[in-house]
mmCIF file as gemmi writes it, N, C-alpha and C atoms, coordinates in Angstrom:
data_model
loop_
_atom_site.group_PDB
_atom_site.id
_atom_site.type_symbol
_atom_site.label_atom_id
_atom_site.label_alt_id
_atom_site.label_comp_id
_atom_site.label_asym_id
_atom_site.label_entity_id
_atom_site.label_seq_id
_atom_site.pdbx_PDB_ins_code
_atom_site.Cartn_x
_atom_site.Cartn_y
_atom_site.Cartn_z
_atom_site.occupancy
_atom_site.B_iso_or_equiv
_atom_site.pdbx_formal_charge
_atom_site.auth_seq_id
_atom_site.auth_asym_id
_atom_site.pdbx_PDB_model_num
ATOM 1 N N . MET Axp A 1 ? 47.251 47.721 81.559 1 0 ? 1 A 1
ATOM 2 C CA . MET Axp A 1 ? 47.167 48.128 83.089 1 0 ? 1 A 1
ATOM 3 C C . MET Axp A 1 ? 48.436 47.916 83.765 1 0 ? 1 A 1
ATOM 4 N N . SER Axp A 2 ? 49.458 47.37 82.996 1 0 ? 2 A 1
ATOM 5 C CA . SER Axp A 2 ? 50.693 46.999 83.847 1 0 ? 2 A 1
ATOM 6 C C . SER Axp A 2 ? 51.082 48.213 84.514 1 0 ? 2 A 1
ATOM 7 N N . LYS Axp A 3 ? 50.769 49.464 84.184 1 0 ? 3 A 1
ATOM 8 C CA . LYS Axp A 3 ? 51.569 50.54 84.929 1 0 ? 3 A 1
ATOM 9 C C . LYS Axp A 3 ? 50.75 50.814 86.267 1 0 ? 3 A 1
ATOM 10 N N . PHE Axp A 4 ? 49.8 49.961 86.74 1 0 ? 4 A 1
ATOM 11 C CA . PHE Axp A 4 ? 49.209 50.037 88.114 1 0 ? 4 A 1
ATOM 12 C C . PHE Axp A 4 ? 49.361 48.78 88.769 1 0 ? 4 A 1
ATOM 13 N N . ILE Axp A 5 ? 49.49 48.728 90.089 1 0 ? 5 A 1
ATOM 14 C CA . ILE Axp A 5 ? 49.615 47.671 90.923 1 0 ? 5 A 1
ATOM 15 C C . ILE Axp A 5 ? 48.692 47.754 92.221 1 0 ? 5 A 1
ATOM 16 N N . PHE Axp A 6 ? 47.995 46.743 92.337 1 0 ? 6 A 1
ATOM 17 C CA . PHE Axp A 6 ? 47.02 46.689 93.537 1 0 ? 6 A 1
ATOM 18 C C . PHE Axp A 6 ? 47.843 46.367 94.752 1 0 ? 6 A 1
ATOM 19 N N . ARG Axp A 7 ? 47.661 46.96 95.936 1 0 ? 7 A 1
ATOM 20 C CA . ARG Axp A 7 ? 48.161 46.648 97.246 1 0 ? 7 A 1
ATOM 21 C C . ARG Axp A 7 ? 46.652 46.176 97.897 1 0 ? 7 A 1
ATOM 22 N N . VAL Axp A 8 ? 46.737 45.105 98.595 1 0 ? 8 A 1
ATOM 23 C CA . VAL Axp A 8 ? 45.616 44.624 99.223 1 0 ? 8 A 1
ATOM 24 C C . VAL Axp A 8 ? 45.798 44.052 100.775 1 0 ? 8 A 1
ATOM 25 N N . LEU Axp A 9 ? 45.021 44.652 101.676 1 0 ? 9 A 1
ATOM 26 C CA . LEU Axp A 9 ? 44.961 44.26 102.944 1 0 ? 9 A 1
ATOM 27 C C . LEU Axp A 9 ? 44.1 43.173 103.115 1 0 ? 9 A 1
ATOM 28 N N . TRP Axp A 10 ? 44.572 41.869 103.318 1 0 ? 10 A 1
ATOM 29 C CA . TRP Axp A 10 ? 43.511 40.675 103.44 1 0 ? 10 A 1
ATOM 30 C C . TRP Axp A 10 ? 43.292 40.421 104.972 1 0 ? 10 A 1
ATOM 31 N N . LEU Axp A 11 ? 42.119 40.859 105.439 1 0 ? 11 A 1
ATOM 32 C CA . LEU Axp A 11 ? 41.956 40.801 106.973 1 0 ? 11 A 1
ATOM 33 C C . LEU Axp A 11 ? 40.651 39.895 107.143 1 0 ? 11 A 1
ATOM 34 N N . ASP Axp A 12 ? 40.481 39.532 108.185 1 0 ? 12 A 1
ATOM 35 C CA . ASP Axp A 12 ? 39.182 38.602 108.606 1 0 ? 12 A 1
ATOM 36 C C . ASP Axp A 12 ? 37.855 39.348 108.366 1 0 ? 12 A 1
ATOM 37 N N . ASN Axp A 13 ? 37.761 40.54 108.754 1 0 ? 13 A 1
ATOM 38 C CA . ASN Axp A 13 ? 36.464 41.146 108.566 1 0 ? 13 A 1
ATOM 39 C C . ASN Axp A 13 ? 36.451 42.253 107.453 1 0 ? 13 A 1
ATOM 40 N N . ASN Axp A 14 ? 37.501 42.436 106.797 1 0 ? 14 A 1
ATOM 41 C CA . ASN Axp A 14 ? 37.555 43.597 105.919 1 0 ? 14 A 1
ATOM 42 C C . ASN Axp A 14 ? 38.555 43.299 104.725 1 0 ? 14 A 1
ATOM 43 N N . VAL Axp A 15 ? 38.4 43.736 103.67 1 0 ? 15 A 1
ATOM 44 C CA . VAL Axp A 15 ? 39.496 43.736 102.728 1 0 ? 15 A 1
ATOM 45 C C . VAL Axp A 15 ? 39.713 45.351 102.331 1 0 ? 15 A 1
ATOM 46 N N . ALA Axp A 16 ? 40.932 45.682 102.113 1 0 ? 16 A 1
ATOM 47 C CA . ALA Axp A 16 ? 41.245 46.959 101.613 1 0 ? 16 A 1
ATOM 48 C C . ALA Axp A 16 ? 42.13 47.069 100.361 1 0 ? 16 A 1
ATOM 49 N N . ILE Axp A 17 ? 41.875 47.921 99.492 1 0 ? 17 A 1
ATOM 50 C CA . ILE Axp A 17 ? 42.534 47.941 98.245 1 0 ? 17 A 1
ATOM 51 C C . ILE Axp A 17 ? 42.948 49.387 98.165 1 0 ? 17 A 1
ATOM 52 N N . ALA Axp A 18 ? 44.428 49.487 97.763 1 0 ? 18 A 1
ATOM 53 C CA . ALA Axp A 18 ? 45.005 50.89 97.329 1 0 ? 18 A 1
ATOM 54 C C . ALA Axp A 18 ? 45.825 50.569 96.004 1 0 ? 18 A 1
ATOM 55 N N . ILE Axp A 19 ? 45.851 51.49 95.267 1 0 ? 19 A 1
ATOM 56 C CA . ILE Axp A 19 ? 46.496 51.517 93.864 1 0 ? 19 A 1
ATOM 57 C C . ILE Axp A 19 ? 47.644 52.261 93.915 1 0 ? 19 A 1
ATOM 58 N N . ASP Axp A 20 ? 48.676 51.665 93.449 1 0 ? 20 A 1
ATOM 59 C CA . ASP Axp A 20 ? 50.036 52.402 93.236 1 0 ? 20 A 1
ATOM 60 C C . ASP Axp A 20 ? 50.237 52.54 91.725 1 0 ? 20 A 1
ATOM 61 N N . TYR Axp A 21 ? 51.09 53.607 91.26 1 0 ? 21 A 1
ATOM 62 C CA . TYR Axp A 21 ? 51.423 53.972 89.845 1 0 ? 21 A 1
ATOM 63 C C . TYR Axp A 21 ? 52.924 53.523 89.727 1 0 ? 21 A 1
ATOM 64 N N . ILE Axp A 22 ? 53.143 52.645 88.657 1 0 ? 22 A 1
ATOM 65 C CA . ILE Axp A 22 ? 54.508 52.367 88.335 1 0 ? 22 A 1
ATOM 66 C C . ILE Axp A 22 ? 55.171 53.419 87.157 1 0 ? 22 A 1
ATOM 67 N N . ILE Axp A 23 ? 55.984 54.14 87.714 1 0 ? 23 A 1
ATOM 68 C CA . ILE Axp A 23 ? 56.704 55.036 86.824 1 0 ? 23 A 1
ATOM 69 C C . ILE Axp A 23 ? 58.177 54.731 86.446 1 0 ? 23 A 1
ATOM 70 N N . GLY Axp A 24 ? 58.481 54.066 85.418 1 0 ? 24 A 1
ATOM 71 C CA . GLY Axp A 24 ? 59.758 53.547 85.038 1 0 ? 24 A 1
ATOM 72 C C . GLY Axp A 24 ? 59.984 52.388 86.031 1 0 ? 24 A 1
ATOM 73 N N . LYS Axp A 25 ? 60.951 52.48 86.776 1 0 ? 25 A 1
ATOM 74 C CA . LYS Axp A 25 ? 61.253 51.402 87.828 1 0 ? 25 A 1
ATOM 75 C C . LYS Axp A 25 ? 60.832 51.746 89.354 1 0 ? 25 A 1
ATOM 76 N N . SER Axp A 26 ? 60.116 52.888 89.316 1 0 ? 26 A 1
ATOM 77 C CA . SER Axp A 26 ? 59.815 53.52 90.703 1 0 ? 26 A 1
ATOM 78 C C . SER Axp A 26 ? 58.143 53.129 90.851 1 0 ? 26 A 1
ATOM 79 N N . ILE Axp A 27 ? 57.777 53.073 92.006 1 0 ? 27 A 1
ATOM 80 C CA . ILE Axp A 27 ? 56.443 53.004 92.493 1 0 ? 27 A 1
ATOM 81 C C . ILE Axp A 27 ? 55.823 54.173 93.244 1 0 ? 27 A 1
ATOM 82 N N . SER Axp A 28 ? 54.899 54.829 92.875 1 0 ? 28 A 1
ATOM 83 C CA . SER Axp A 28 ? 54.248 55.847 93.677 1 0 ? 28 A 1
ATOM 84 C C . SER Axp A 28 ? 52.973 55.304 93.956 1 0 ? 28 A 1
ATOM 85 N N . PRO Axp A 29 ? 52.683 55.723 95.396 1 0 ? 29 A 1
ATOM 86 C CA . PRO Axp A 29 ? 51.054 55.56 95.763 1 0 ? 29 A 1
ATOM 87 C C . PRO Axp A 29 ? 50.305 56.48 94.987 1 0 ? 29 A 1
ATOM 88 N N . LEU Axp A 30 ? 49.191 55.834 94.551 1 0 ? 30 A 1
ATOM 89 C CA . LEU Axp A 30 ? 48.054 56.785 93.576 1 0 ? 30 A 1
ATOM 90 C C . LEU Axp A 30 ? 46.855 56.879 94.591 1 0 ? 30 A 1
ATOM 91 N N . THR Axp A 31 ? 46.559 55.932 95.484 1 0 ? 31 A 1
ATOM 92 C CA . THR Axp A 31 ? 45.299 56.1 96.269 1 0 ? 31 A 1
ATOM 93 C C . THR Axp A 31 ? 45.722 55.715 97.644 1 0 ? 31 A 1
ATOM 94 N N . SER Axp A 32 ? 45.027 56.071 98.571 1 0 ? 32 A 1
ATOM 95 C CA . SER Axp A 32 ? 44.954 55.581 99.976 1 0 ? 32 A 1
ATOM 96 C C . SER Axp A 32 ? 44.219 54.182 99.916 1 0 ? 32 A 1
ATOM 97 N N . TYR Axp A 33 ? 44.137 53.517 101.142 1 0 ? 33 A 1
ATOM 98 C CA . TYR Axp A 33 ? 43.395 52.265 101.112 1 0 ? 33 A 1
ATOM 99 C C . TYR Axp A 33 ? 41.914 52.548 101.298 1 0 ? 33 A 1
ATOM 100 N N . PHE Axp A 34 ? 41.212 51.632 100.663 1 0 ? 34 A 1
ATOM 101 C CA . PHE Axp A 34 ? 39.677 51.756 100.497 1 0 ? 34 A 1
ATOM 102 C C . PHE Axp A 34 ? 39.191 50.575 101.194 1 0 ? 34 A 1
ATOM 103 N N . PHE Axp A 35 ? 38.443 50.448 102.211 1 0 ? 35 A 1
ATOM 104 C CA . PHE Axp A 35 ? 37.944 49.322 102.91 1 0 ? 35 A 1
ATOM 105 C C . PHE Axp A 35 ? 36.56 48.677 102.466 1 0 ? 35 A 1
ATOM 106 N N . TRP Axp A 36 ? 36.502 47.566 102.342 1 0 ? 36 A 1
ATOM 107 C CA . TRP Axp A 36 ? 35.214 46.789 102.078 1 0 ? 36 A 1
ATOM 108 C C . TRP Axp A 36 ? 35.101 45.604 103.18 1 0 ? 36 A 1
ATOM 109 N N . PRO Axp A 37 ? 33.904 45.611 103.843 1 0 ? 37 A 1
ATOM 110 C CA . PRO Axp A 37 ? 32.67 46.295 103.642 1 0 ? 37 A 1
ATOM 111 C C . PRO Axp A 37 ? 32.479 47.441 104.748 1 0 ? 37 A 1
ATOM 112 N N . ARG Axp A 38 ? 33.403 47.833 105.33 1 0 ? 38 A 1
ATOM 113 C CA . ARG Axp A 38 ? 33.274 48.967 106.362 1 0 ? 38 A 1
ATOM 114 C C . ARG Axp A 38 ? 32.814 50.339 105.464 1 0 ? 38 A 1
ATOM 115 N N . ASN Axp A 39 ? 33.255 50.503 104.351 1 0 ? 39 A 1
ATOM 116 C CA . ASN Axp A 39 ? 33.033 51.51 103.491 1 0 ? 39 A 1
ATOM 117 C C . ASN Axp A 39 ? 32.718 50.783 101.968 1 0 ? 39 A 1
ATOM 118 N N . ASP Axp A 40 ? 32.053 51.548 101.338 1 0 ? 40 A 1
ATOM 119 C CA . ASP Axp A 40 ? 32.051 51.311 99.861 1 0 ? 40 A 1
ATOM 120 C C . ASP Axp A 40 ? 33.172 51.6 98.979 1 0 ? 40 A 1
ATOM 121 N N . ALA Axp A 41 ? 34.103 50.508 99.132 1 0 ? 41 A 1
ATOM 122 C CA . ALA Axp A 41 ? 35.551 50.705 98.626 1 0 ? 41 A 1
ATOM 123 C C . ALA Axp A 41 ? 35.339 50.954 96.991 1 0 ? 41 A 1
ATOM 124 N N . TRP Axp A 42 ? 34.493 50.3 96.421 1 0 ? 42 A 1
ATOM 125 C CA . TRP Axp A 42 ? 34.409 50.357 94.87 1 0 ? 42 A 1
ATOM 126 C C . TRP Axp A 42 ? 34.218 51.902 94.453 1 0 ? 42 A 1
ATOM 127 N N . GLU Axp A 43 ? 33.236 52.267 95.358 1 0 ? 43 A 1
ATOM 128 C CA . GLU Axp A 43 ? 32.671 53.671 94.839 1 0 ? 43 A 1
ATOM 129 C C . GLU Axp A 43 ? 33.61 54.857 95.181 1 0 ? 43 A 1
ATOM 130 N N . GLN Axp A 44 ? 34.38 54.545 96.351 1 0 ? 44 A 1
ATOM 131 C CA . GLN Axp A 44 ? 35.366 55.41 96.832 1 0 ? 44 A 1
ATOM 132 C C . GLN Axp A 44 ? 36.592 55.403 95.799 1 0 ? 44 A 1
ATOM 133 N N . LEU Axp A 45 ? 36.936 54.323 95.331 1 0 ? 45 A 1
ATOM 134 C CA . LEU Axp A 45 ? 37.997 54.108 94.37 1 0 ? 45 A 1
ATOM 135 C C . LEU Axp A 45 ? 37.588 54.826 93.126 1 0 ? 45 A 1
ATOM 136 N N . LYS Axp A 46 ? 36.284 54.666 92.594 1 0 ? 46 A 1
ATOM 137 C CA . LYS Axp A 46 ? 35.961 55.14 91.257 1 0 ? 46 A 1
ATOM 138 C C . LYS Axp A 46 ? 36.063 56.818 91.338 1 0 ? 46 A 1
ATOM 139 N N . LYS Axp A 47 ? 35.54 57.274 92.576 1 0 ? 47 A 1
ATOM 140 C CA . LYS Axp A 47 ? 35.836 58.804 92.849 1 0 ? 47 A 1
ATOM 141 C C . LYS Axp A 47 ? 37.166 59.206 92.699 1 0 ? 47 A 1
ATOM 142 N N . GLU Axp A 48 ? 38.041 58.52 93.267 1 0 ? 48 A 1
ATOM 143 C CA . GLU Axp A 48 ? 39.374 58.93 93.26 1 0 ? 48 A 1
ATOM 144 C C . GLU Axp A 48 ? 39.947 58.827 91.959 1 0 ? 48 A 1
ATOM 145 N N . LEU Axp A 49 ? 39.562 57.794 91.146 1 0 ? 49 A 1
ATOM 146 C CA . LEU Axp A 49 ? 40.242 57.555 89.8 1 0 ? 49 A 1
ATOM 147 C C . LEU Axp A 49 ? 39.686 58.783 88.986 1 0 ? 49 A 1
ATOM 148 N N . ASP Axp A 50 ? 38.279 59.234 89.124 1 0 ? 50 A 1
ATOM 149 C CA . ASP Axp A 50 ? 37.72 60.174 88.416 1 0 ? 50 A 1
ATOM 150 C C . ASP Axp A 50 ? 38.319 61.594 88.528 1 0 ? 50 A 1
ATOM 151 N N . SER Axp A 51 ? 38.923 61.57 89.746 1 0 ? 51 A 1
ATOM 152 C CA . SER Axp A 51 ? 39.708 62.891 90.128 1 0 ? 51 A 1
ATOM 153 C C . SER Axp A 51 ? 40.987 63.153 89.392 1 0 ? 51 A 1
ATOM 154 N N . LYS Axp A 52 ? 41.414 62.01 88.752 1 0 ? 52 A 1
ATOM 155 C CA . LYS Axp A 52 ? 42.696 61.97 88.124 1 0 ? 52 A 1
ATOM 156 C C . LYS Axp A 52 ? 42.47 61.909 86.659 1 0 ? 52 A 1
ATOM 157 N N . PRO Axp A 53 ? 42.3 63.006 85.98 1 0 ? 53 A 1
ATOM 158 C CA . PRO Axp A 53 ? 41.887 63.093 84.45 1 0 ? 53 A 1
ATOM 159 C C . PRO Axp A 53 ? 43.048 62.524 83.576 1 0 ? 53 A 1
ATOM 160 N N . TRP Axp A 54 ? 44.137 62.476 83.925 1 0 ? 54 A 1
ATOM 161 C CA . TRP Axp A 54 ? 45.268 61.842 83.253 1 0 ? 54 A 1
ATOM 162 C C . TRP Axp A 54 ? 45.326 60.345 83.041 1 0 ? 54 A 1
ATOM 163 N N . ILE Axp A 55 ? 44.386 59.715 83.822 1 0 ? 55 A 1
ATOM 164 C CA . ILE Axp A 55 ? 44.229 58.259 83.839 1 0 ? 55 A 1
ATOM 165 C C . ILE Axp A 55 ? 43.384 58.015 82.668 1 0 ? 55 A 1
ATOM 166 N N . PHE Axp A 56 ? 43.697 57.135 81.7 1 0 ? 56 A 1
ATOM 167 C CA . PHE Axp A 56 ? 42.767 56.717 80.695 1 0 ? 56 A 1
ATOM 168 C C . PHE Axp A 56 ? 41.621 55.99 81.051 1 0 ? 56 A 1
ATOM 169 N N . GLU Axp A 57 ? 40.457 56.221 80.332 1 0 ? 57 A 1
ATOM 170 C CA . GLU Axp A 57 ? 39.203 55.704 80.784 1 0 ? 57 A 1
ATOM 171 C C . GLU Axp A 57 ? 39.378 54.098 80.771 1 0 ? 57 A 1
ATOM 172 N N . ASP Axp A 58 ? 40.057 53.381 79.77 1 0 ? 58 A 1
ATOM 173 C CA . ASP Axp A 58 ? 40.316 52.081 79.719 1 0 ? 58 A 1
ATOM 174 C C . ASP Axp A 58 ? 41.066 51.466 80.947 1 0 ? 58 A 1
ATOM 175 N N . ASP Axp A 59 ? 41.857 52.294 81.469 1 0 ? 59 A 1
ATOM 176 C CA . ASP Axp A 59 ? 42.761 51.92 82.591 1 0 ? 59 A 1
ATOM 177 C C . ASP Axp A 59 ? 41.714 52.021 83.853 1 0 ? 59 A 1
ATOM 178 N N . LYS Axp A 60 ? 40.933 52.986 83.971 1 0 ? 60 A 1
ATOM 179 C CA . LYS Axp A 60 ? 39.913 53.14 84.957 1 0 ? 60 A 1
ATOM 180 C C . LYS Axp A 60 ? 39.098 52.014 85.177 1 0 ? 60 A 1
ATOM 181 N N . VAL Axp A 61 ? 38.46 51.457 83.851 1 0 ? 61 A 1
ATOM 182 C CA . VAL Axp A 61 ? 37.545 50.424 83.902 1 0 ? 61 A 1
ATOM 183 C C . VAL Axp A 61 ? 38.456 49.081 84.305 1 0 ? 61 A 1
ATOM 184 N N . SER Axp A 62 ? 39.626 48.848 83.728 1 0 ? 62 A 1
ATOM 185 C CA . SER Axp A 62 ? 40.226 47.733 84.205 1 0 ? 62 A 1
ATOM 186 C C . SER Axp A 62 ? 40.543 47.642 85.842 1 0 ? 62 A 1
ATOM 187 N N . ILE Axp A 63 ? 41.059 48.829 86.333 1 0 ? 63 A 1
ATOM 188 C CA . ILE Axp A 63 ? 41.404 48.948 87.739 1 0 ? 63 A 1
ATOM 189 C C . ILE Axp A 63 ? 39.953 48.595 88.545 1 0 ? 63 A 1
ATOM 190 N N . LEU Axp A 64 ? 38.899 49.124 88.122 1 0 ? 64 A 1
ATOM 191 C CA . LEU Axp A 64 ? 37.532 48.92 88.822 1 0 ? 64 A 1
ATOM 192 C C . LEU Axp A 64 ? 37.117 47.543 88.806 1 0 ? 64 A 1
ATOM 193 N N . ASN Axp A 65 ? 37.397 46.903 87.423 1 0 ? 65 A 1
ATOM 194 C CA . ASN Axp A 65 ? 36.984 45.478 87.29 1 0 ? 65 A 1
ATOM 195 C C . ASN Axp A 65 ? 37.794 44.738 88.11 1 0 ? 65 A 1
ATOM 196 N N . LYS Axp A 66 ? 39.044 44.759 88.241 1 0 ? 66 A 1
ATOM 197 C CA . LYS Axp A 66 ? 40.009 44.114 89.105 1 0 ? 66 A 1
ATOM 198 C C . LYS Axp A 66 ? 39.595 44.158 90.634 1 0 ? 66 A 1
ATOM 199 N N . ALA Axp A 67 ? 39.389 45.41 90.955 1 0 ? 67 A 1
ATOM 200 C CA . ALA Axp A 67 ? 38.838 45.663 92.392 1 0 ? 67 A 1
ATOM 201 C C . ALA Axp A 67 ? 37.643 44.973 92.741 1 0 ? 67 A 1
ATOM 202 N N . THR Axp A 68 ? 36.726 44.735 91.884 1 0 ? 68 A 1
ATOM 203 C CA . THR Axp A 68 ? 35.419 43.918 91.819 1 0 ? 68 A 1
ATOM 204 C C . THR Axp A 68 ? 35.768 42.629 92.116 1 0 ? 68 A 1
ATOM 205 N N . GLU Axp A 69 ? 36.768 42.23 91.25 1 0 ? 69 A 1
ATOM 206 C CA . GLU Axp A 69 ? 37.129 40.672 91.446 1 0 ? 69 A 1
ATOM 207 C C . GLU Axp A 69 ? 37.653 40.377 92.782 1 0 ? 69 A 1
ATOM 208 N N . ILE Axp A 70 ? 38.569 41.326 93.183 1 0 ? 70 A 1
ATOM 209 C CA . ILE Axp A 70 ? 39.24 41.053 94.498 1 0 ? 70 A 1
ATOM 210 C C . ILE Axp A 70 ? 38.033 41.1 95.584 1 0 ? 70 A 1
ATOM 211 N N . ILE Axp A 71 ? 37.287 42.179 95.675 1 0 ? 71 A 1
ATOM 212 C CA . ILE Axp A 71 ? 36.195 42.181 96.612 1 0 ? 71 A 1
ATOM 213 C C . ILE Axp A 71 ? 35.361 41.035 96.634 1 0 ? 71 A 1
ATOM 214 N N . ASN Axp A 72 ? 34.946 40.625 95.395 1 0 ? 72 A 1
ATOM 215 C CA . ASN Axp A 72 ? 33.932 39.477 95.303 1 0 ? 72 A 1
ATOM 216 C C . ASN Axp A 72 ? 34.624 38.204 95.84 1 0 ? 72 A 1
ATOM 217 N N . PHE Axp A 73 ? 35.998 37.918 95.404 1 0 ? 73 A 1
ATOM 218 C CA . PHE Axp A 73 ? 36.615 36.725 96.113 1 0 ? 73 A 1
ATOM 219 C C . PHE Axp A 73 ? 36.732 36.799 97.529 1 0 ? 73 A 1
ATOM 220 N N . TRP Axp A 74 ? 37.008 37.994 98.049 1 0 ? 74 A 1
ATOM 221 C CA . TRP Axp A 74 ? 37.091 38.1 99.465 1 0 ? 74 A 1
ATOM 222 C C . TRP Axp A 74 ? 35.803 37.797 100.151 1 0 ? 74 A 1
ATOM 223 N N . GLN Axp A 75 ? 34.679 38.348 99.52 1 0 ? 75 A 1
ATOM 224 C CA . GLN Axp A 75 ? 33.087 38.217 100.216 1 0 ? 75 A 1
ATOM 225 C C . GLN Axp A 75 ? 32.881 36.742 100.115 1 0 ? 75 A 1
ATOM 226 N N . GLU Axp A 76 ? 33.224 36.104 98.926 1 0 ? 76 A 1
ATOM 227 C CA . GLU Axp A 76 ? 32.803 34.58 98.753 1 0 ? 76 A 1
ATOM 228 C C . GLU Axp A 76 ? 33.646 33.608 99.478 1 0 ? 76 A 1
ATOM 229 N N . LYS Axp A 77 ? 34.979 33.91 99.548 1 0 ? 77 A 1
ATOM 230 C CA . LYS Axp A 77 ? 36.016 33.096 100.123 1 0 ? 77 A 1
ATOM 231 C C . LYS Axp A 77 ? 36.886 33.419 101.067 1 0 ? 77 A 1
ATOM 232 N N . GLY Axp A 78 ? 36.829 34.694 101.459 1 0 ? 78 A 1
ATOM 233 C CA . GLY Axp A 78 ? 37.794 35.466 102.205 1 0 ? 78 A 1
ATOM 234 C C . GLY Axp A 78 ? 37.85 34.82 103.725 1 0 ? 78 A 1
ATOM 235 N N . LYS Axp A 79 ? 36.838 34.332 104.378 1 0 ? 79 A 1
ATOM 236 C CA . LYS Axp A 79 ? 36.913 33.737 105.525 1 0 ? 79 A 1
ATOM 237 C C . LYS Axp A 79 ? 37.374 32.286 105.574 1 0 ? 79 A 1
ATOM 238 N N . ASN Axp A 80 ? 37.245 31.79 104.35 1 0 ? 80 A 1
ATOM 239 C CA . ASN Axp A 80 ? 37.677 30.22 104.202 1 0 ? 80 A 1
ATOM 240 C C . ASN Axp A 80 ? 39.019 30.061 103.407 1 0 ? 80 A 1
ATOM 241 N N . LYS Axp A 81 ? 39.597 31.238 102.734 1 0 ? 81 A 1
ATOM 242 C CA . LYS Axp A 81 ? 40.755 31.17 102.127 1 0 ? 81 A 1
ATOM 243 C C . LYS Axp A 81 ? 41.72 31.966 102.843 1 0 ? 81 A 1
ATOM 244 N N . SER Axp A 82 ? 43.004 31.458 102.475 1 0 ? 82 A 1
ATOM 245 C CA . SER Axp A 82 ? 44.037 31.936 103.365 1 0 ? 82 A 1
ATOM 246 C C . SER Axp A 82 ? 44.582 33.37 102.343 1 0 ? 82 A 1
ATOM 247 N N . LEU Axp A 83 ? 45.553 33.926 102.922 1 0 ? 83 A 1
ATOM 248 C CA . LEU Axp A 83 ? 46.243 35.096 102.22 1 0 ? 83 A 1
ATOM 249 C C . LEU Axp A 83 ? 46.854 34.434 101.164 1 0 ? 83 A 1
ATOM 250 N N . LYS Axp A 84 ? 47.478 33.327 101.294 1 0 ? 84 A 1
ATOM 251 C CA . LYS Axp A 84 ? 48.312 32.637 100.201 1 0 ? 84 A 1
ATOM 252 C C . LYS Axp A 84 ? 47.38 32.419 98.919 1 0 ? 84 A 1
ATOM 253 N N . GLU Axp A 85 ? 46.247 31.853 99.182 1 0 ? 85 A 1
ATOM 254 C CA . GLU Axp A 85 ? 45.348 31.479 98.209 1 0 ? 85 A 1
ATOM 255 C C . GLU Axp A 85 ? 45.015 32.71 97.287 1 0 ? 85 A 1
ATOM 256 N N . ALA Axp A 86 ? 44.567 33.996 98.035 1 0 ? 86 A 1
ATOM 257 C CA . ALA Axp A 86 ? 44.453 35.028 97.429 1 0 ? 86 A 1
ATOM 258 C C . ALA Axp A 86 ? 45.547 35.551 96.509 1 0 ? 86 A 1
ATOM 259 N N . GLN Axp A 87 ? 46.754 35.444 97.096 1 0 ? 87 A 1
ATOM 260 C CA . GLN Axp A 87 ? 47.897 35.811 96.192 1 0 ? 87 A 1
ATOM 261 C C . GLN Axp A 87 ? 48.024 34.866 95.032 1 0 ? 87 A 1
ATOM 262 N N . THR Axp A 88 ? 47.834 33.571 95.083 1 0 ? 88 A 1
ATOM 263 C CA . THR Axp A 88 ? 47.71 32.845 94.056 1 0 ? 88 A 1
ATOM 264 C C . THR Axp A 88 ? 46.664 33.168 92.958 1 0 ? 88 A 1
ATOM 265 N N . LYS Axp A 89 ? 45.577 33.517 93.303 1 0 ? 89 A 1
ATOM 266 C CA . LYS Axp A 89 ? 44.417 33.893 92.598 1 0 ? 89 A 1
ATOM 267 C C . LYS Axp A 89 ? 44.855 35.326 91.808 1 0 ? 89 A 1
ATOM 268 N N . PHE Axp A 90 ? 45.465 36.146 92.51 1 0 ? 90 A 1
ATOM 269 C CA . PHE Axp A 90 ? 45.718 37.481 91.907 1 0 ? 90 A 1
ATOM 270 C C . PHE Axp A 90 ? 47.225 37.743 92.026 1 0 ? 90 A 1
ATOM 271 N N . PRO Axp A 91 ? 48.106 37.168 91.294 1 0 ? 91 A 1
ATOM 272 C CA . PRO Axp A 91 ? 49.412 37.243 91.499 1 0 ? 91 A 1
ATOM 273 C C . PRO Axp A 91 ? 50.186 38.602 91.075 1 0 ? 91 A 1
ATOM 274 N N . GLU Axp A 92 ? 49.381 39.485 90.328 1 0 ? 92 A 1
ATOM 275 C CA . GLU Axp A 92 ? 50.106 40.754 89.998 1 0 ? 92 A 1
ATOM 276 C C . GLU Axp A 92 ? 49.633 41.83 91.151 1 0 ? 92 A 1
ATOM 277 N N . SER Axp A 93 ? 49.083 41.32 92.115 1 0 ? 93 A 1
ATOM 278 C CA . SER Axp A 93 ? 48.787 42.076 93.252 1 0 ? 93 A 1
ATOM 279 C C . SER Axp A 93 ? 49.632 42.026 94.412 1 0 ? 93 A 1
ATOM 280 N N . ILE Axp A 94 ? 49.939 42.899 95.379 1 0 ? 94 A 1
ATOM 281 C CA . ILE Axp A 94 ? 50.84 42.734 96.579 1 0 ? 94 A 1
ATOM 282 C C . ILE Axp A 94 ? 49.836 42.575 97.791 1 0 ? 94 A 1
ATOM 283 N N . PHE Axp A 95 ? 49.78 41.601 98.424 1 0 ? 95 A 1
ATOM 284 C CA . PHE Axp A 95 ? 49.013 41.193 99.649 1 0 ? 95 A 1
ATOM 285 C C . PHE Axp A 95 ? 49.856 41.314 100.831 1 0 ? 95 A 1
ATOM 286 N N . THR Axp A 96 ? 49.029 41.795 101.899 1 0 ? 96 A 1
ATOM 287 C CA . THR Axp A 96 ? 49.458 41.648 103.152 1 0 ? 96 A 1
ATOM 288 C C . THR Axp A 96 ? 48.28 41.311 104.035 1 0 ? 96 A 1
ATOM 289 N N . GLY Axp A 97 ? 48.341 40.675 105.187 1 0 ? 97 A 1
ATOM 290 C CA . GLY Axp A 97 ? 47.151 40.366 105.861 1 0 ? 97 A 1
ATOM 291 C C . GLY Axp A 97 ? 47.351 39.555 107.055 1 0 ? 97 A 1
ATOM 292 N N . THR Axp A 98 ? 46.381 39.084 107.768 1 0 ? 98 A 1
ATOM 293 C CA . THR Axp A 98 ? 46.389 38.508 108.912 1 0 ? 98 A 1
ATOM 294 C C . THR Axp A 98 ? 46.044 36.877 109.044 1 0 ? 98 A 1
ATOM 295 N N . ASN Axp A 99 ? 45.868 36.428 107.809 1 0 ? 99 A 1
ATOM 296 C CA . ASN Axp A 99 ? 45.469 34.749 107.815 1 0 ? 99 A 1
ATOM 297 C C . ASN Axp A 99 ? 46.454 34.33 106.696 1 0 ? 99 A 1
């Protein structure tokens, strides 16, 4: 899954996830940001990935599993964990946020 990178907005009341696609040495946005719990970010991400038939099924599953991990970590620990702790937990993702 190294050809995909997560961008995460780590906020007090929401977490948002976007996926970028790595092409050679360039990074191209693949999705917009999907917010949890404001919307069902996982379901929106799944629909977006399903609309891109060129993405392998294994990659889709890996992306959705990682999104689940990030959302669950935010739900369980987001209000008590800093942005730095989230970055440590998911070092392959790019984080921005308010705390």
